VOGU-3710 file (C-alpha; in Angstrom, 3 decimals, decimal comma):
1> mklillslvv> 72,468/261,400/121,162  69,602/259,479/119,534  67,388/262,516/119,921  69,883/264,700/118,034  70,137/262,217/115,127  66,344/261,953/114,863  66,053/265,720/114,729  68,576/265,918/111,881  66,652/263,300/109,840  63,349/265,125/110,281
11> faalalqvra> 64,950/268,424/109,273  66,453/266,908/106,111  63,113/265,390/105,142  61,338/268,714/105,561  63,954/270,456/103,412  63,553/267,952/100,629  59,765/268,312/100,767  59,987/272,111/100,502  62,315/271,830/97,517  60,015/269,372/95,832
21> dgeqcndgqn> 57,007/271,605/96,440  58,869/274,554/94,930  59,801/272,657/91,820  56,231/271,453/91,458  55,010/275,027/91,842  57,448/276,440/89,308  57,114/273,665/86,741  53,505/272,606/87,228  52,416/273,655/83,765  55,349/271,855/82,186
31> kddhhddhhd> 54,443/268,697/84,089  50,867/268,938/82,855  52,075/269,415/79,295  54,436/266,491/79,645  51,608/264,330/80,932  49,415/265,292/77,994  52,216/264,633/75,532  52,830/261,266/77,086  49,126/260,450/76,883  48,970/261,457/73,206
41> dhhddhdddd> 52,064/259,437/72,406  50,531/256,457/74,084  47,283/256,933/72,121  49,148/257,236/68,821  51,135/254,119/69,589  47,861/252,355/70,292  46,423/253,501/66,910  49,506/252,361/65,054  49,360/248,965/66,690  45,593/248,490/66,316
51> etmhyaqcem> 45,050/245,820/63,669  41,379/245,252/64,408  39,412/244,838/61,177  36,014/246,478/60,750  33,587/245,559/57,980  30,379/246,951/56,511  28,199/246,109/53,526  25,956/248,071/51,147  23,746/246,134/48,691  23,015/248,490/45,811
61> epnphmassl> 19,500/248,582/44,330  18,119/250,468/41,307  16,259/253,676/42,088  12,593/252,911/41,327  11,968/256,640/40,831  14,802/257,475/38,448  13,988/259,370/35,259  12,279/256,897/32,901  14,664/257,702/30,049  17,792/256,515/31,899
71> hhhvhgsiel> 17,199/252,721/31,734  19,841/251,855/34,347  19,351/248,682/36,372  22,327/248,930/38,696  22,777/246,257/41,348  25,604/244,570/43,184  27,566/245,234/46,357  29,900/247,762/47,952  32,060/246,153/50,634  33,681/248,444/53,224
81> sqqghgavyl> 36,722/247,479/55,304  39,000/249,334/57,731  42,018/248,312/59,798  42,121/250,062/63,146  41,487/253,745/62,514  43,132/253,732/59,103  41,548/254,574/55,776  38,195/253,060/54,835  38,416/250,929/51,692  35,427/250,474/49,372
91> elhlvgfnts> 35,331/247,507/46,986  32,700/248,142/44,329  31,280/245,226/42,333  28,336/246,524/40,308  26,519/245,664/37,086  23,590/247,023/35,086  24,729/250,467/33,955  23,128/251,599/30,695  25,799/251,639/27,982  23,674/252,738/25,035
101> edhddhhhgl> 24,813/255,573/22,768  22,627/257,981/24,708  24,756/257,318/27,781  28,308/257,328/26,442  29,664/259,131/29,530  30,641/256,298/31,862  31,463/258,476/34,900  29,014/258,311/37,805  29,265/260,199/41,084  29,237/258,266/44,368
111> hlhmlgdmsa> 27,730/260,192/47,283  27,256/259,448/50,977  23,960/260,625/52,529  22,838/261,307/56,089  19,812/259,010/56,282  19,305/255,319/55,657  15,614/255,666/54,806  14,734/254,044/51,460  10,977/254,007/51,981  10,709/256,216/48,882
121> gcdsigelyn> 13,595/254,675/46,992  16,515/257,084/46,681  14,278/260,105/47,325  14,218/259,769/51,130  17,895/259,348/52,024  18,313/262,894/53,305  20,942/265,487/52,573  24,558/264,926/51,605  26,665/263,535/54,469  28,282/266,459/56,316
131> ahpekhadpg> 29,583/265,038/59,597  32,806/266,695/60,844  33,442/268,893/57,790  36,608/270,198/59,465  38,268/266,913/58,464  37,219/267,247/54,823  35,483/270,040/52,932  32,915/267,719/51,306  32,887/264,531/53,390  29,926/263,056/51,521
141> dlgdlvdddr> 31,471/263,420/48,046  33,248/260,136/47,274  34,256/261,021/43,711  33,419/259,095/40,538  33,219/255,456/39,581  33,569/254,424/35,927  31,637/251,581/34,292  33,137/249,701/31,369  31,671/248,983/27,924  29,491/246,237/29,459
151> gvvnevhhya> 28,101/248,466/32,194  30,222/246,773/34,878  32,218/248,343/37,734  34,979/246,535/39,640  36,965/249,186/41,518  38,609/249,890/44,886  38,529/253,359/46,508  39,834/254,538/49,882  39,007/257,520/52,111  41,108/258,707/55,061
161> wldidgtapn> 38,416/260,890/56,658  35,768/258,186/57,129  35,307/255,650/59,922  33,104/252,566/59,760  32,040/252,313/63,402  32,846/255,841/64,667  35,375/254,790/67,337  38,126/257,059/66,029  38,282/260,556/67,593  36,069/263,175/65,937
171> tealighsmt> 34,331/260,739/63,591  30,813/259,481/63,048  29,996/255,887/62,172  29,112/255,144/58,549  26,799/252,376/59,708  23,179/253,323/59,041  23,965/256,032/56,499  23,357/255,496/52,774  25,205/255,753/49,476  23,804/256,756/46,102
181> ilqgshtdad> 25,096/256,600/42,534  24,397/259,510/40,194  23,694/259,531/36,479  26,440/262,121/35,963  29,738/263,018/37,585  30,146/263,625/41,333  30,293/267,368/40,624  26,837/267,378/39,024  23,700/268,274/40,956  22,602/265,544/43,370
191> tpasriaccv> 18,825/265,493/42,913  16,346/262,622/43,328  15,912/262,467/39,544  19,671/262,054/39,007  20,054/259,144/41,459  20,136/255,837/39,596  20,807/253,512/42,553  21,268/253,585/46,329  21,838/251,402/49,386  21,945/251,510/53,203
201> ighgkarpet> 25,257/250,721/54,920  24,930/247,827/57,346  27,286/245,861/59,586  29,358/243,351/57,665  31,790/240,552/58,292  35,009/239,393/56,732  34,054/237,653/53,506  37,082/237,838/51,245  35,628/235,070/49,118  32,598/237,213/48,231
211> aaalhhelee> 34,486/239,776/46,201  36,553/237,085/44,526  33,466/235,069/43,653  31,602/238,053/42,224  34,671/239,190/40,329  35,001/235,720/38,849  31,300/235,640/38,041  31,430/238,969/36,226  34,781/238,696/34,514  35,160/234,985/33,843
221> dktehyahcd> 31,607/233,892/33,072  31,537/233,473/29,298  28,370/231,383/29,155  26,461/232,165/25,973  22,684/232,534/26,160  20,423/232,719/23,108  16,806/233,549/22,387  14,709/233,860/19,239  11,496/235,582/18,171  9,630/234,800/14,901
231> vrsnthqpka> 7,852/238,013/13,988  4,472/237,903/12,293  2,121/240,609/11,124  -0,683/241,715/13,441  -3,902/240,339/11,970  -5,881/242,948/13,931  -3,978/246,062/12,902  -6,002/248,935/11,394  -6,616/248,167/7,726  -5,268/251,539/6,662
241> lhhhvhgtid> -1,749/250,622/7,752  -1,168/247,833/5,188  1,961/246,471/6,879  2,857/242,820/6,294  5,870/242,597/8,558  7,644/239,278/9,043  11,124/238,078/9,886  13,222/237,244/12,934  14,678/238,849/16,044  17,687/237,055/17,534
251> fkqvgygdle> 19,155/237,587/21,006  22,618/236,794/22,338  24,074/237,486/25,799  27,487/236,423/27,094  27,638/236,158/30,878  26,399/239,368/32,452  27,308/241,445/29,423  25,052/243,493/27,181  22,219/241,817/25,325  22,807/241,901/21,560
261> vsyhlegfnv> 19,605/241,975/19,519  19,586/241,518/15,734  16,523/242,557/13,732  15,955/241,046/10,265  12,509/242,162/9,117  10,693/243,049/5,917  7,209/243,928/4,723  6,895/247,459/6,126  4,568/249,695/4,141  6,657/252,294/2,286
271> sddhkdhlhd> 3,854/254,090/0,450  3,557/257,865/0,542  1,157/257,558/3,469  3,934/255,987/5,545  6,934/258,225/5,087  7,884/257,900/8,760  10,223/254,898/8,771  10,718/254,794/12,552  9,031/252,010/14,488  8,962/251,635/18,251
281> vqiyangdlt> 9,884/248,231/19,725  8,435/247,259/23,113  8,580/244,187/25,363  5,229/243,152/26,860  4,422/241,028/29,896  2,445/238,230/28,204  3,252/235,851/25,374  -0,345/235,328/24,215  -0,840/235,666/20,428  -4,356/234,184/20,302
291> sgcdnlgaky> -5,812/237,527/19,165  -3,013/238,806/17,023  -1,105/241,346/19,090  -4,054/242,364/21,274  -3,461/240,054/24,281  0,118/240,943/25,127  -0,793/242,574/28,427  0,986/245,519/30,002  4,456/246,698/29,114  7,262/244,651/30,657
301> dphedyhsel> 7,800/245,882/34,241  9,310/243,113/36,416  9,686/245,345/39,472  6,179/246,815/39,216  7,657/250,288/38,978  5,200/252,261/36,932  7,724/255,063/36,439  10,229/252,864/34,591  10,289/251,811/30,949  12,480/248,722/31,075
311> gdlgdihddd> 10,607/247,232/28,136  11,320/250,155/25,801  13,866/248,964/23,219  13,879/252,204/21,243  13,309/252,540/17,507  14,188/250,564/14,404  14,271/252,123/10,939  13,062/250,454/7,748  14,654/251,455/4,453  13,008/252,507/1,199
321> hgvvneshry> 12,169/248,872/0,484  10,492/248,237/3,828  13,425/246,188/5,133  15,165/246,325/8,519  18,593/244,821/9,153  19,910/246,320/12,382  21,668/245,298/15,572  21,212/246,997/18,949  22,716/246,510/22,412  20,821/246,767/25,700
331> swinifgdds> 22,489/246,710/29,118  19,306/246,475/31,208  17,640/243,409/29,609  18,539/239,772/30,347  17,526/236,493/28,717  18,448/234,432/31,790  18,080/234,786/35,547  15,255/236,210/37,636  14,444/239,050/35,236  14,655/237,000/32,043
341> vlgrsiaihq> 12,390/238,119/29,196  11,940/234,551/27,917  8,241/233,900/27,387  7,497/237,612/27,097  6,482/239,190/23,819  7,782/241,908/21,537  5,540/244,271/19,604  6,560/246,564/16,762  4,610/249,789/16,495  3,699/252,038/13,608
351> rdhlhksaki> 5,163/255,218/15,092  8,185/256,026/17,235  8,034/255,795/21,019  7,057/259,465/21,449  3,618/258,863/19,980  0,607/256,694/20,671  0,919/253,924/18,150  -0,688/250,779/16,756  0,926/247,347/17,001  1,736/246,176/13,475
361> accvigrgqs> 3,657/242,982/14,315  4,609/240,862/17,309  6,242/237,641/18,483  6,940/235,570/21,602  10,533/235,343/22,866  11,619/231,717/23,123  14,833/229,890/23,880  17,244/229,872/20,971  20,502/228,405/19,859  23,643/230,077/18,636
371> hpeivhrakc> 23,020/232,680/15,990  22,946/231,217/12,488  26,434/231,840/11,234  26,928/233,641/7,947  27,929/230,842/5,609  29,160/233,106/2,824  30,427/236,660/2,714  31,870/238,810/-0,052  33,056/242,393/-0,313  33,601/244,958/-3,024
381> vvrpntestg> 35,882/247,995/-2,420  34,506/250,767/-4,597  36,667/253,219/-6,500  35,678/256,064/-8,842  35,602/255,659/-12,601  38,581/257,675/-13,794  37,104/257,869/-17,299  33,785/259,499/-16,364  33,442/262,907/-18,009  32,293/266,085/-16,318
391> lhhhvsgsit> 30,397/264,454/-13,442  32,944/265,170/-10,673  31,995/262,157/-8,583  34,728/260,722/-6,342  32,885/257,712/-5,007  34,623/255,416/-2,527  33,638/252,962/0,169  32,465/249,360/0,160  29,553/247,086/-0,667  29,283/243,806/1,237
401> feqtpggsth> 27,151/240,706/0,680  26,169/238,235/3,389  24,158/235,069/2,852  22,405/233,166/5,637  21,397/229,497/5,717  17,872/230,629/4,886  19,095/231,617/1,432  18,602/235,393/1,503  21,542/237,629/0,668  21,925/240,992/2,398
411> mtadlkgfnv> 23,686/243,761/0,478  25,047/246,657/2,558  26,377/249,771/0,815  28,537/252,294/2,697  29,647/254,904/0,191  30,683/258,550/0,032  31,914/261,094/-2,492  28,844/261,568/-4,698  28,656/265,000/-6,320  25,832/266,955/-4,665
421> sedlshhrhg> 26,069/270,157/-6,714  22,908/271,715/-8,158  23,752/270,320/-11,590  23,456/266,812/-10,196  20,383/267,067/-8,016  19,292/263,525/-8,895  20,425/261,404/-5,940  19,376/257,964/-7,224  22,129/255,732/-8,571  21,571/252,324/-10,131
431> vqlhewgdms> 23,681/249,359/-8,989  24,415/246,661/-11,568  26,101/243,290/-11,226  28,370/242,466/-14,201  29,810/239,187/-15,473  33,536/239,921/-15,360  35,984/241,239/-12,797  38,336/242,843/-15,322  39,134/246,478/-14,462  42,058/246,851/-16,852
441> hgchslgrmy> 40,064/249,634/-18,527  38,397/251,021/-15,451  34,641/250,479/-15,366  34,390/249,701/-19,096  35,911/246,212/-19,265  33,516/244,436/-16,916  31,476/242,609/-19,526  27,713/242,481/-19,811  25,201/242,653/-16,972  24,957/239,421/-15,002
451> hghddahdpk> 22,327/237,023/-16,385  22,461/234,381/-13,663  20,668/231,049/-13,721  17,625/231,739/-11,553  14,599/233,242/-13,294  12,705/233,853/-10,025  13,850/237,485/-9,951  13,625/238,770/-13,510  14,926/236,556/-16,308  15,845/239,633/-18,305
461> rpgdlgdvid> 17,690/241,634/-15,628  18,931/239,475/-12,672  21,973/241,756/-12,419  19,810/244,811/-11,728  20,203/245,449/-7,977  18,036/248,542/-7,828  19,090/251,982/-6,620  21,098/253,477/-3,805  20,283/257,038/-2,749  22,914/259,496/-1,555
471> dshgivhstr> 22,001/262,170/0,971  22,706/265,903/0,908  26,343/265,194/1,827  26,860/262,653/-0,943  26,794/259,695/1,464  25,015/256,345/1,148  24,164/253,972/3,993  21,818/251,367/2,560  20,810/247,734/3,089  18,777/245,514/0,761
481> tfdhlnvedl> 17,859/241,837/0,725  17,773/239,612/-2,366  16,346/236,118/-2,617  17,713/235,425/-6,109  21,424/236,002/-5,385  23,945/233,455/-4,156  27,177/234,855/-2,752  29,188/232,010/-4,280  28,048/233,157/-7,721  29,112/236,758/-7,019
491> narslvimqg> 32,790/236,125/-6,335  35,161/237,591/-8,941  32,307/239,420/-10,659  31,922/243,201/-10,497  29,546/245,978/-9,505  28,881/249,189/-11,381  27,323/252,312/-9,875  25,507/254,490/-12,369  24,940/258,226/-12,557  21,160/257,796/-12,857
501> gheveserva> 18,535/255,350/-11,644  18,563/251,658/-12,465  15,699/251,938/-14,981  17,846/253,507/-17,710  21,420/253,054/-18,851  23,605/256,012/-17,820  27,246/256,866/-17,288  29,234/254,706/-14,882  30,588/256,732/-11,943  32,242/253,944/-9,898
511> ccvigra> 32,897/250,210/-9,871  34,605/247,379/-8,018  35,472/243,681/-8,174  33,753/241,361/-5,690  36,076/239,202/-3,609  35,714/236,724/-0,760  35,555/238,261/2,717
//
């Protein structure tokens, strides 16, 4: 009996095994597919649950071989972070972009490159990153960043196709590659000459305080820094030049913002032999004035990059009276920190920066205090003389007066609407200061010319303010400086603009009453 029962059990077991083998045979492929699906689901669940943070760092440096005309001095950091195999986030905290008028396009391409070799600056970083292009058509093109009016970038970007350490499937680690910033947009040609800064991506660590600290430093630092330069004529300039330039150059910088430079100079030679009114301004390495302007050393080059022209401050323009009153902004020059120009010198040259030129004046940059505030200011809104006959002028605009503690008064005329027809080819127009501010009869009820109380100018004609000259479009942009005028004495008086030059009395084409401003 036991033998029969044992036989039945063995038979049943064999039947079950055969059935199982048949099902395995018929559905083997489905089982394999199910196994793969289960494996993928498990992997995806693992990715979703992976909260491991990965960090990398890229310290941006200026390209020492960028085109000399670009004047960028970009530096700062790009911090990379990634959670699990999610998107890679880039936090960009950069300063030093050139924001001059020549570079009014603030978009700059950000590119990823294959190599991390900066032995030749940004020239040796290899081709554009092209790892796993099936995940993205242009994996090395990271789009544009945009600097603000101070040349500062504080932005966050993210990229789904990148991986910091290369542990995600079908990815390559960013570590050891490089990034570069272009002069133009990311769609422009990426050539060594167009690269203004670059960096190599290295391993990083969680430093959330770094970004916050730099952001605070850039955005919240409102510390004001000042410098001053007393310009004097070069005693060793060629005798034929006859310049006697003197005046001041004042510097102001707030935090890491642009450097504001104000030029107030006079004494430029305006004879026929010197019709070119452009003068190159350069910073030099030394502050030695023992031999006039001859011992200033080499041009300012703190990074010993002989391809750069960091000390080139461009041109200033003297007017018909040999006077300069201009303000310029420079994003690549600092008056504090490691690259401060304090103790360096400035030289003013006879010709513009495209020519070899003689130094006609110079000064040493020293620490300064807050800019001398304008103690008095007045303004005159010009309107045409409705009673002028046949001249067809429609002059409008403004004339402003500013007086500094030193006593000089600057007059700035911004006018338009002068008749430039062939019948009126004479572009000189006298400006006269008159006693009264009564315009009840247009420009003919303003009283006599101002006599004043200071005979240092001309006791007969202290109200004669010389000429303004309109251009071929009937526009005047002019600045003059007077030592005999006091803004307080000008208030409520009037100005008259004449048809002809100041030497002779002619018809009045426009006028205005001077008021406080």
